[in-house]
N, C-alpha and C positions, 0 to 999 in steps of 0.2 A: 395265472401267469405269476411267476416269481420275480421279485426285484432284487438285483445284485446289491449288496451293501456297498457304501461308499468306501474307497480306500482310507485307511487310517490317516494318511498324510493330509488328505483333503478334509476330513473331519476336523483335524486339528486346526487347519487353516481357517475353516468356517467358524470354529469355536473361538479362535482368537479374535476374528473380526466382530463377531457378535459381542464378545466381552469388551472390546475396545469401544464399540459404539455405546454399550450400556454404562461404561465407565467415563465416557467423555464428559468434561465439565467446562465451565465458563471462568475465564480469568477477567475480571473487571479492572481495567487499568485507569488511573488518574494521572494526568500529566500536568505538572506545574512549572512555573518559572523559578528562578533562583530565590525570589521572595515568597514563594509558596502560593502565588495566584494562578488559577486555572488557565491552561492554554487551549483554546479551541483550534482546530485545524491541525493539531499534531498527528502524526502518524506513528502507530505502534505495530510491532510485528513480532511473532514468535518463530524462532528457527531452532531445530534440534541441536543439542550440544554436539552431536556428531551425525554425519550423514545429512541427508536432505529429504523433505517431503515432496511428493509429486504435486506439480502445479499445471494447470491448464491456462492457455491464453483466454482472456476475457472478450466478450463480443459486444458491439454497440457502444464503445466508449467514445465520448466526444469532449473536446475542450473548445467551446465556441468563443466568439468574440461579439460583444454587445456593449453599446455605450462606451466604446473604446476601452474596454476591459475584458480580460480573459474570465471566462466563467465555465466551470469553477476555477478558483485560484489554486487549489490544491486537489490533485487527482492521484489515486493509488491504482496501479495496475500490476498484474503479474507478468513475468518474463514472457516475451512473444506476443504481447497484446498489440493489435493494430489500433491506432487512435486517429480519429477524424478531427479536422479543425474547420468547422463551418463558420463562415464570416456572416453574421446577421446585421452588420452595420451597413450604412449607406456609403462608407469610404472603404478603400481597399487597405489590407494589412500585409505586412511582410513578416511572417512568423519564423523565428529561428531558435536554435539551441546550440551552444558551443561546449556544452558539458561533456565530460568523458563518457558518461553513461549513454548519451545519444547526441550526435551532432547531425543537424539537418537545417535545411532552409526551404520554406515555402515562399517563393518570391512574390512580390506584389500581386494580390488576387482578390477577387470578390466571389461570393457564393461558396461552393464546397469543392476543395481540391479532389481531383479524380482518384488519387491513390492515397490511402491512409499511411501514416508513419508507424512502422513496426518498432516497438521498444524491446529490443532483444537482449538487453544486458541489465543486471541489477544495479541500482544507484539513483541518483537524483539528477534529473534533467531541469535546468532552469530555462524558462521560456521568456522571450522578449519579442518586441516588434520593432523593426528598423525604422518605422515611420512615427511611431508613438512611444516615446521614452518612458512614459508613466506606466505602460502595460508590463506586467510581470506575472508569471505563474510558475507552478512547480509540478512535475510529474515524477512520482516516486515509484520506482519499478522494484518489485519484491520477487524473492524466489522461494516463497512459502505460501500455503493456502490460509494462514492465520494472520490476518492483518485487519486494521480498522483505522478510521480517522475519528479524532475526538469531537464531541459535540461542543455546544456553547459552555457547558459546565466543566469542560476538560476531561471528560471521561469517555471510555469506549470499551465495549465488551468484545472479548475474543472467545467465541463459542465452539463447542464441539472439539475441544483439545483433549487428546489422550494423555493419560499419566506419563510423565517422563521427565528428562532433564532438558531444559531449553536455555536459549539466549533470548532475553527480552530486549528489543531495540526500540528507541523512540527518536523522533525527528520533528523539528518545527521550522517553519519558514524564517523565523527570526535568527536562527543559527547561521554563522558564516557559511558561505557556499561551499568552502572546502573542508567543512567539518563532517566527518562521518556519523551516522546515527549512534547515539550512546547505547552500549550493550551491557546488560546485567544478567548474571546467571540466575536461574529460577528453576525450582523443582516443583512440579504440579502432581497432585494426586487425583483421586476420583471425585473429591468434593470441590465445589465452587470456591474460588479464592479472589481476593483483591489485593492490589498493590499500587504503590504511587512511585512515579518517576519524576525526579526534579531535574530539569535541564538548566544549563547556564544561559538562559535566554531571558527576554523580557516580554511580558504580555503587553498587548496594545492598551493604551489608556482608555 
């Protein structure tokens, strides 16, 4: 039995995909404050200089409430991701956001709301509780598959990035709510790279 050869166009596409996977590298990003101190819980993301990369909604994302605090305080999701807000406290909470990225209210409740909140627009949503003023959290909605949150040392890896021209953006909760993530042009090759982003913010003492 003979097998027909693949069309040239399909061979070319497969070859490009294989080459892209082989050439994908990791960009290690360090985020510091204005004094050079590391910033944990910063969010870094890579967006193409032109066009956009395909993204899929994430599954199973939760921002809970425990000990009258949101947990985690910083959450990163892709556009279209539904987020659940389980209340693990013995008191009821009233969760809200008035941010342009997402405006919603989950009025005074216990347990788990029946319907998750879908974050369908990129940006930063600041969360609060109408009952407990000390509660605050942030959901960063990104329109790229390349994103990460920095660890305690202020570093985060962005793995599997194909060579090309990008905008590297960084954000931290200490920045004013109306400040957009800082953007820096960066060109990536096939080899792993590292870079540092300094934000006009202040690390926690």
